[in-house]
C-alpha positions in Angstrom: 140.3 -92.1 -112.4 142.4 -91.1 -109.6 145.1 -92.9 -107.9 144.5 -91.5 -104.7 144.0 -93.6 -101.7 140.1 -93.9 -101.0 139.5 -94.0 -97.3 138.7 -97.1 -95.7 135.3 -98.0 -95.3 133.6 -100.3 -92.0 134.4 -103.6 -92.3 132.1 -106.1 -94.0 129.5 -108.0 -91.5 129.2 -112.0 -92.8 126.5 -112.8 -89.7 123.1 -111.4 -88.7 123.2 -108.8 -86.2 120.4 -107.0 -84.3 119.5 -103.5 -85.7 116.5 -100.7 -84.8 114.1 -99.0 -87.2 114.6 -95.8 -87.0 111.9 -94.3 -89.3 109.8 -95.5 -92.5 108.6 -93.0 -94.9 105.7 -93.8 -97.5 107.4 -92.6 -100.6 104.6 -93.6 -103.0 101.6 -96.0 -102.7 103.8 -99.0 -103.2 107.5 -97.9 -101.7 108.3 -97.1 -98.7 111.7 -96.3 -97.2 112.9 -98.2 -94.3 115.8 -96.8 -92.0 117.7 -99.0 -90.0 120.2 -98.7 -87.2 122.3 -101.7 -87.0 124.7 -102.4 -84.2 127.8 -102.5 -86.2 128.2 -100.6 -89.7 128.9 -102.4 -92.4 130.4 -101.8 -96.2 127.6 -101.7 -99.1 127.2 -100.4 -102.4 124.1 -98.4 -103.6 121.8 -101.2 -105.2 123.0 -103.9 -103.3 120.6 -106.3 -101.8 120.5 -107.1 -98.0 118.7 -110.0 -96.1 116.6 -108.7 -93.2 115.2 -111.1 -90.9 112.9 -110.8 -88.6 111.8 -112.5 -85.2 108.6 -111.4 -83.8 107.8 -111.7 -79.9 105.5 -114.8 -80.6 108.2 -116.4 -82.4 107.2 -115.9 -86.1 110.2 -115.3 -88.4 109.8 -113.9 -91.6 113.0 -113.2 -93.8 113.0 -110.7 -97.0 115.5 -109.1 -99.3 115.8 -105.5 -99.5 117.6 -103.3 -102.0 120.1 -100.5 -100.2 119.2 -97.0 -101.8 121.4 -95.1 -100.2 124.6 -93.6 -100.9 127.2 -95.3 -99.1 129.2 -92.1 -98.4 126.1 -90.6 -96.5 125.2 -93.9 -94.9 121.6 -92.9 -94.2 120.8 -96.9 -94.6 117.8 -96.3 -96.7 116.2 -99.3 -98.2 113.7 -99.4 -100.5 111.0 -102.4 -101.0 108.2 -102.6 -103.7 104.8 -103.6 -101.6 
């Protein structure tokens, strides 16, 4: 363990924000990685869950919880969900 100060990460975001899907990779027949680009970065831990809400052009809304699979030091925004 070290007593050295750690660099401050992005501030936590407590409200909804728009995000763009930048890529989707099929990892296995049951798992995809979805790469998101939110407007503002937020702090997280690998394994943490994040709620994602979709509002389609026709007004349909869906909300799902996803597990963040990225290393927060790289901030590559990979999420996983079994289908």
